[in-house]
VEXMIPA-965488 format. One line per field, with one value per atom (N, C-alpha, C): x, y, z; atom name; residue in three letters. Coordinates in nm, 2 decimals. Layout:
xx	c(X; ...) .
yy	c(Y; ...) .
zz	c(Z; ...) .
titi	c(CA; ...) .
kolnu	c(ALA; ...) .
This chain:
xx	c(12.51; 12.64; 12.66; 12.56; 12.57; 12.57; 12.49; 12.48; 12.61; 12.68; 12.81; 12.92; 12.91; 13.01; 13.00; 12.87; 12.85; 12.86; 12.91; 12.92; 12.79; 12.68; 12.55; 12.53; 12.58; 12.58; 12.72; 12.76; 12.89; 12.90; 13.03; 13.06; 13.00; 13.00; 12.95; 12.80; 12.73; 12.58; 12.55; 12.64; 12.61; 12.61; 12.67; 12.67; 12.53; 12.43; 12.29; 12.24; 12.29; 12.24; 12.28; 12.36; 12.39; 12.29; 12.19; 12.09; 11.96; 11.88; 11.75; 11.72; 11.82; 11.80; 11.75; 11.79; 11.74; 11.79; 11.90; 11.96; 11.92; 11.83; 11.80; 11.75; 11.67; 11.62; 11.71; 11.83; 11.93; 12.01; 12.04; 12.12; 12.27; 12.34; 12.47; 12.56; 12.56; 12.64; 12.61; 12.49; 12.45; 12.50; 12.49; 12.53; 12.69; 12.75; 12.90; 12.95; 12.89; 12.93; 12.91; 12.80; 12.78; 12.88; 12.91; 13.02; 13.15; 13.19; 13.32; 13.33; 13.22; 13.22; 13.23; 13.16; 13.17; 13.31; 13.37; 13.51; 13.61; 13.59; 13.68; 13.68; 13.59; 13.57; 13.66; 13.74; 13.82; 13.81; 13.89; 13.90; 13.76; 13.70; 13.57; 13.47; 13.47; 13.37; 13.40; 13.53; 13.57; 13.52; 13.53; 13.47; 13.32; 13.26; 13.11; 13.07; 13.15; 13.12; 13.14; 13.25; 13.27; 13.16; 13.11; 13.00; 12.88; 12.85; 12.72; 12.73; 12.84; 12.85; 12.86; 12.92; 12.92; 12.78; 12.70; 12.56; 12.48; 12.50; 12.43; 12.46; 12.59; 12.63; 12.58; 12.57; 12.52; 12.38; 12.30; 12.16; 12.14; 12.24; 12.23; 12.36; 12.35; 12.47; 12.53; 12.44; 12.49; 12.55; 12.54; 12.60; 12.75; 12.81; 12.95; 13.03; 13.00; 13.07; 13.05; 12.93; 12.89; 12.97; 13.01; 13.08; 13.22; 13.28; 13.40; 13.51; 13.53; 13.63; 13.61; 13.49; 13.46; 13.48; 13.45; 13.48; 13.62; 13.71; 13.85; 13.90; 13.85; 13.89; 13.84; 13.72; 13.67; 13.75; 13.78; 13.85; 13.99; 14.05; 14.18; 14.19; 14.07; 14.06; 14.06; 14.02; 14.00; 14.14; 14.16; 14.28; 14.27; 14.37; 14.36; 14.44; 14.52; 14.60; 14.51; 14.57; 14.49; 14.48; 14.40; 14.38; 14.26; 14.17; 14.05; 13.94; 13.97; 13.87; 13.75; 13.63; 13.51; 13.47; 13.54; 13.51; 13.45; 13.34; 13.28; 13.35; 13.47; 13.54; 13.48; 13.49; 13.44; 13.53; 13.64; 13.74; 13.68; 13.57; 13.51; 13.46; 13.40; 13.35; 13.46; 13.57; 13.69; 13.75; 13.76; 13.82; 13.73; 13.60; 13.50; 13.50; 13.49; 13.49; 13.62; 13.74; 13.86; 13.87; 13.82; 13.82; 13.73; 13.61; 13.52; 13.59; 13.65; 13.72; 13.83; 13.90; 14.02; 13.98; 13.85; 13.80; 13.84; 13.84; 13.89; 14.03; 14.12; 14.27; 14.29; 14.36; 14.39; 14.51; 14.63; 14.76; 14.78; 14.74; 14.75; 14.68; 14.56; 14.48; 14.54; 14.59; 14.65; 14.78; 14.86; 14.97; 14.93; 14.83; 14.78; 14.73; 14.66; 14.62; 14.74; 14.84; 14.96; 15.02; 15.03; 15.09; 15.01; 14.87; 14.79; 14.81; 14.83; 14.86; 14.99; 15.09; 15.23; 15.23; 15.17; 15.17; 15.10; 14.99; 14.92; 15.00; 15.08; 15.16; 15.26; 15.30; 15.39; 15.34; 15.20; 15.14; 15.07; 15.07; 15.01; 14.87; 14.82; 14.68; 14.60; 14.48; 14.39; 14.36; 14.43; 14.42; 14.28; 14.20; 14.06; 13.98; 14.02; 13.96; 14.01; 14.14; 14.20; 14.14) .
yy	c(13.23; 13.21; 13.07; 13.03; 12.89; 12.78; 12.80; 12.70; 12.69; 12.80; 12.80; 12.74; 12.78; 12.72; 12.57; 12.52; 12.38; 12.30; 12.37; 12.32; 12.26; 12.32; 12.28; 12.35; 12.47; 12.55; 12.60; 12.63; 12.68; 12.83; 12.87; 13.01; 13.09; 13.04; 13.10; 13.13; 13.05; 13.07; 13.21; 13.27; 13.40; 13.50; 13.47; 13.56; 13.60; 13.51; 13.53; 13.65; 13.69; 13.81; 13.94; 13.93; 14.05; 14.08; 13.99; 14.01; 14.05; 14.13; 14.16; 14.25; 14.32; 14.41; 14.35; 14.22; 14.15; 14.21; 14.28; 14.34; 14.49; 14.54; 14.68; 14.73; 14.65; 14.70; 14.70; 14.65; 14.64; 14.77; 14.80; 14.91; 14.89; 15.00; 14.98; 14.90; 14.93; 14.86; 14.71; 14.68; 14.53; 14.46; 14.51; 14.44; 14.43; 14.54; 14.55; 14.44; 14.43; 14.33; 14.19; 14.16; 14.03; 14.00; 14.10; 14.07; 14.06; 14.13; 14.11; 13.97; 13.92; 13.79; 13.68; 13.71; 13.62; 13.61; 13.73; 13.73; 13.66; 13.64; 13.57; 13.42; 13.37; 13.23; 13.18; 13.26; 13.22; 13.30; 13.26; 13.33; 13.34; 13.23; 13.23; 13.32; 13.30; 13.38; 13.53; 13.56; 13.70; 13.77; 13.70; 13.75; 13.76; 13.66; 13.67; 13.80; 13.81; 13.93; 14.06; 14.07; 14.19; 14.22; 14.11; 14.13; 14.17; 14.12; 14.15; 14.30; 14.34; 14.48; 14.58; 14.54; 14.62; 14.65; 14.55; 14.57; 14.64; 14.62; 14.70; 14.85; 14.88; 15.02; 15.08; 14.99; 15.04; 15.09; 15.01; 15.05; 15.15; 15.17; 15.27; 15.36; 15.45; 15.54; 15.61; 15.65; 15.72; 15.63; 15.50; 15.41; 15.40; 15.42; 15.40; 15.48; 15.60; 15.68; 15.63; 15.58; 15.53; 15.41; 15.33; 15.20; 15.20; 15.31; 15.33; 15.24; 15.23; 15.15; 15.00; 14.96; 14.82; 14.79; 14.88; 14.86; 14.84; 14.92; 14.91; 14.77; 14.72; 14.58; 14.48; 14.49; 14.40; 14.41; 14.52; 14.54; 14.47; 14.49; 14.44; 14.29; 14.23; 14.09; 13.99; 14.04; 13.94; 13.91; 13.78; 13.75; 13.79; 13.85; 13.90; 13.82; 13.73; 13.65; 13.54; 13.50; 13.40; 13.27; 13.18; 13.06; 13.06; 13.15; 13.15; 13.07; 12.95; 12.87; 12.84; 12.86; 12.83; 12.95; 13.06; 13.18; 13.28; 13.34; 13.44; 13.58; 13.59; 13.71; 13.82; 13.94; 14.05; 14.17; 14.17; 14.28; 14.42; 14.43; 14.56; 14.60; 14.52; 14.55; 14.60; 14.52; 14.55; 14.69; 14.71; 14.84; 14.96; 14.94; 15.05; 15.09; 14.99; 15.02; 15.09; 15.04; 15.10; 15.25; 15.27; 15.41; 15.50; 15.45; 15.53; 15.56; 15.47; 15.49; 15.60; 15.59; 15.68; 15.82; 15.84; 15.98; 16.07; 16.01; 16.09; 16.05; 16.14; 16.11; 16.02; 15.91; 15.80; 15.73; 15.79; 15.74; 15.60; 15.57; 15.44; 15.33; 15.36; 15.27; 15.25; 15.36; 15.35; 15.26; 15.27; 15.19; 15.04; 15.02; 14.88; 14.82; 14.90; 14.85; 14.81; 14.90; 14.87; 14.74; 14.72; 14.60; 14.48; 14.49; 14.38; 14.34; 14.44; 14.41; 14.35; 14.40; 14.35; 14.21; 14.18; 14.05; 13.95; 13.99; 13.90; 13.88; 13.98; 13.97; 13.85; 13.81; 13.70; 13.57; 13.56; 13.44; 13.46; 13.59; 13.62; 13.66; 13.72; 13.77; 13.70; 13.68; 13.64; 13.76; 13.77; 13.90; 13.92; 13.82; 13.84; 13.91; 13.90; 13.97; 14.11; 14.13; 14.26; 14.35) .
zz	c(8.38; 8.43; 8.49; 8.56; 8.63; 8.52; 8.42; 8.31; 8.24; 8.22; 8.16; 8.25; 8.38; 8.47; 8.49; 8.47; 8.49; 8.35; 8.25; 8.11; 8.05; 8.10; 8.04; 7.90; 7.90; 7.77; 7.75; 7.63; 7.60; 7.63; 7.64; 7.66; 7.54; 7.42; 7.30; 7.31; 7.39; 7.40; 7.46; 7.54; 7.59; 7.48; 7.37; 7.26; 7.21; 7.24; 7.20; 7.26; 7.38; 7.45; 7.37; 7.27; 7.19; 7.08; 7.07; 6.96; 7.01; 6.94; 6.96; 7.08; 7.13; 7.24; 7.37; 7.39; 7.51; 7.64; 7.63; 7.75; 7.77; 7.69; 7.68; 7.82; 7.89; 8.02; 8.14; 8.12; 8.23; 8.24; 8.37; 8.40; 8.35; 8.31; 8.25; 8.35; 8.48; 8.57; 8.58; 8.57; 8.58; 8.46; 8.34; 8.22; 8.22; 8.27; 8.27; 8.37; 8.49; 8.58; 8.53; 8.46; 8.40; 8.30; 8.21; 8.11; 8.17; 8.27; 8.34; 8.40; 8.46; 8.51; 8.40; 8.29; 8.18; 8.12; 8.11; 8.05; 8.13; 8.26; 8.34; 8.32; 8.23; 8.21; 8.09; 8.03; 7.92; 7.80; 7.70; 7.57; 7.50; 7.48; 7.41; 7.49; 7.62; 7.70; 7.69; 7.69; 7.68; 7.55; 7.44; 7.32; 7.32; 7.38; 7.40; 7.48; 7.59; 7.68; 7.60; 7.52; 7.44; 7.34; 7.28; 7.18; 7.25; 7.36; 7.44; 7.48; 7.54; 7.59; 7.47; 7.36; 7.24; 7.20; 7.18; 7.13; 7.23; 7.36; 7.46; 7.45; 7.43; 7.42; 7.29; 7.19; 7.06; 7.07; 7.15; 7.17; 7.28; 7.36; 7.47; 7.47; 7.37; 7.34; 7.47; 7.56; 7.68; 7.78; 7.76; 7.86; 7.85; 7.74; 7.72; 7.83; 7.85; 7.95; 8.09; 8.12; 8.25; 8.29; 8.19; 8.22; 8.16; 8.14; 8.07; 8.13; 8.26; 8.32; 8.30; 8.30; 8.27; 8.13; 8.04; 7.90; 7.87; 7.94; 7.92; 7.95; 8.06; 8.11; 8.00; 7.95; 7.85; 7.72; 7.68; 7.55; 7.56; 7.68; 7.70; 7.73; 7.76; 7.80; 7.69; 7.57; 7.46; 7.39; 7.36; 7.28; 7.14; 7.09; 6.95; 6.85; 6.90; 6.80; 6.73; 6.62; 6.54; 6.62; 6.57; 6.64; 6.74; 6.72; 6.81; 6.74; 6.70; 6.63; 6.73; 6.67; 6.74; 6.83; 6.82; 6.90; 6.81; 6.85; 6.77; 6.78; 6.73; 6.74; 6.65; 6.69; 6.61; 6.63; 6.55; 6.57; 6.55; 6.47; 6.46; 6.59; 6.67; 6.80; 6.89; 6.89; 6.96; 6.93; 6.80; 6.75; 6.78; 6.76; 6.78; 6.93; 7.02; 7.16; 7.20; 7.15; 7.19; 7.14; 7.02; 6.97; 7.05; 7.09; 7.18; 7.31; 7.37; 7.49; 7.47; 7.36; 7.34; 7.30; 7.28; 7.25; 7.36; 7.48; 7.60; 7.62; 7.63; 7.64; 7.76; 7.72; 7.82; 7.78; 7.82; 7.78; 7.83; 7.95; 8.01; 7.93; 7.89; 7.81; 7.67; 7.61; 7.48; 7.48; 7.59; 7.60; 7.62; 7.70; 7.72; 7.59; 7.51; 7.38; 7.29; 7.29; 7.21; 7.26; 7.39; 7.45; 7.41; 7.41; 7.37; 7.22; 7.14; 6.99; 6.97; 7.04; 7.03; 7.08; 7.19; 7.25; 7.15; 7.09; 7.00; 6.87; 6.83; 6.71; 6.72; 6.83; 6.85; 6.79; 6.79; 6.74; 6.60; 6.56; 6.43; 6.45; 6.34; 6.34; 6.23; 6.24; 6.14; 6.05; 5.94; 5.86; 5.80; 5.80; 5.76; 5.87; 5.99; 6.10; 6.11; 6.09; 6.10; 5.99) .
titi	c(N; CA; C; N; CA; C; N; CA; C; N; CA; C; N; CA; C; N; CA; C; N; CA; C; N; CA; C; N; CA; C; N; CA; C; N; CA; C; N; CA; C; N; CA; C; N; CA; C; N; CA; C; N; CA; C; N; CA; C; N; CA; C; N; CA; C; N; CA; C; N; CA; C; N; CA; C; N; CA; C; N; CA; C; N; CA; C; N; CA; C; N; CA; C; N; CA; C; N; CA; C; N; CA; C; N; CA; C; N; CA; C; N; CA; C; N; CA; C; N; CA; C; N; CA; C; N; CA; C; N; CA; C; N; CA; C; N; CA; C; N; CA; C; N; CA; C; N; CA; C; N; CA; C; N; CA; C; N; CA; C; N; CA; C; N; CA; C; N; CA; C; N; CA; C; N; CA; C; N; CA; C; N; CA; C; N; CA; C; N; CA; C; N; CA; C; N; CA; C; N; CA; C; N; CA; C; N; CA; C; N; CA; C; N; CA; C; N; CA; C; N; CA; C; N; CA; C; N; CA; C; N; CA; C; N; CA; C; N; CA; C; N; CA; C; N; CA; C; N; CA; C; N; CA; C; N; CA; C; N; CA; C; N; CA; C; N; CA; C; N; CA; C; N; CA; C; N; CA; C; N; CA; C; N; CA; C; N; CA; C; N; CA; C; N; CA; C; N; CA; C; N; CA; C; N; CA; C; N; CA; C; N; CA; C; N; CA; C; N; CA; C; N; CA; C; N; CA; C; N; CA; C; N; CA; C; N; CA; C; N; CA; C; N; CA; C; N; CA; C; N; CA; C; N; CA; C; N; CA; C; N; CA; C; N; CA; C; N; CA; C; N; CA; C; N; CA; C; N; CA; C; N; CA; C; N; CA; C; N; CA; C; N; CA; C; N; CA; C; N; CA; C; N; CA; C; N; CA; C; N; CA; C; N; CA; C; N; CA; C; N; CA; C; N; CA; C; N; CA; C; N; CA; C; N; CA; C; N; CA; C; N; CA; C; N; CA; C; N; CA; C; N; CA; C) .
kolnu	c(MET; MET; MET; GLU; GLU; GLU; LEU; LEU; LEU; ILE; ILE; ILE; LYS; LYS; LYS; LYS; LYS; LYS; ASN; ASN; ASN; ILE; ILE; ILE; VAL; VAL; VAL; SER; SER; SER; GLU; GLU; GLU; ASN; ASN; ASN; SER; SER; SER; ALA; ALA; ALA; ASN; ASN; ASN; LEU; LEU; LEU; LEU; LEU; LEU; SER; SER; SER; TYR; TYR; TYR; GLY; GLY; GLY; SER; SER; SER; VAL; VAL; VAL; THR; THR; THR; LEU; LEU; LEU; GLY; GLY; GLY; LEU; LEU; LEU; ALA; ALA; ALA; PRO; PRO; PRO; GLY; GLY; GLY; GLU; GLU; GLU; ILE; ILE; ILE; ALA; ALA; ALA; GLU; GLU; GLU; PHE; PHE; PHE; CYS; CYS; CYS; LEU; LEU; LEU; SER; SER; SER; LEU; LEU; LEU; SER; SER; SER; GLU; GLU; GLU; MET; MET; MET; GLY; GLY; GLY; ALA; ALA; ALA; LYS; LYS; LYS; ALA; ALA; ALA; SER; SER; SER; TRP; TRP; TRP; SER; SER; SER; ALA; ALA; ALA; LEU; LEU; LEU; ASN; ASN; ASN; VAL; VAL; VAL; ILE; ILE; ILE; TYR; TYR; TYR; MET; MET; MET; TYR; TYR; TYR; CYS; CYS; CYS; PHE; PHE; PHE; SER; SER; SER; ASN; ASN; ASN; GLN; GLN; GLN; ASP; ASP; ASP; SER; SER; SER; THR; THR; THR; GLU; GLU; GLU; LYS; LYS; LYS; ILE; ILE; ILE; ARG; ARG; ARG; GLU; GLU; GLU; GLN; GLN; GLN; LEU; LEU; LEU; LYS; LYS; LYS; VAL; VAL; VAL; LEU; LEU; LEU; VAL; VAL; VAL; LEU; LEU; LEU; SER; SER; SER; VAL; VAL; VAL; PRO; PRO; PRO; LEU; LEU; LEU; SER; SER; SER; LYS; LYS; LYS; GLY; GLY; GLY; GLN; GLN; GLN; LYS; LYS; LYS; GLY; GLY; GLY; THR; THR; THR; PRO; PRO; PRO; THR; THR; THR; ASP; ASP; ASP; PHE; PHE; PHE; HIS; HIS; HIS; HIS; HIS; HIS; TRP; TRP; TRP; ARG; ARG; ARG; ASP; ASP; ASP; LEU; LEU; LEU; ALA; ALA; ALA; GLN; GLN; GLN; LYS; LYS; LYS; ILE; ILE; ILE; LEU; LEU; LEU; LYS; LYS; LYS; GLU; GLU; GLU; HIS; HIS; HIS; ASP; ASP; ASP; ALA; ALA; ALA; GLU; GLU; GLU; PHE; PHE; PHE; ALA; ALA; ALA; VAL; VAL; VAL; ALA; ALA; ALA; LEU; LEU; LEU; ALA; ALA; ALA; ARG; ARG; ARG; GLN; GLN; GLN; LEU; LEU; LEU; ILE; ILE; ILE; SER; SER; SER; ALA; ALA; ALA; SER; SER; SER; GLN; GLN; GLN; TYR; TYR; TYR; GLY; GLY; GLY; PHE; PHE; PHE; ASP; ASP; ASP; HIS; HIS; HIS; GLY; GLY; GLY; ASP; ASP; ASP; ILE; ILE; ILE) .
């Protein structure tokens, strides 16, 4: 985080933590807090945070329910509109996490997702991602 804050490495570099199970030994709350902090650094960082948490949850299936509230914040933090040049967007990760969260009835989250999509539609979508 410090290296990113000091612009020594880019926000996208955090995306490397999504590969090779490097976060496997971390507790769900630890990785969630790291990703939340990362997502606060901007659009590119929020996508990196979502990718990292997605792969963590993919490797730790039981963690999704433990960090449900943090996942909701991360899913809603990423910009969906086109123009995310240089950002490692992965709409599959966004969609899959949103669907996992929605397996448990959550009208408030569903409305927030709809608002996120409507807001992004003002600027258009990269239809290759969708």
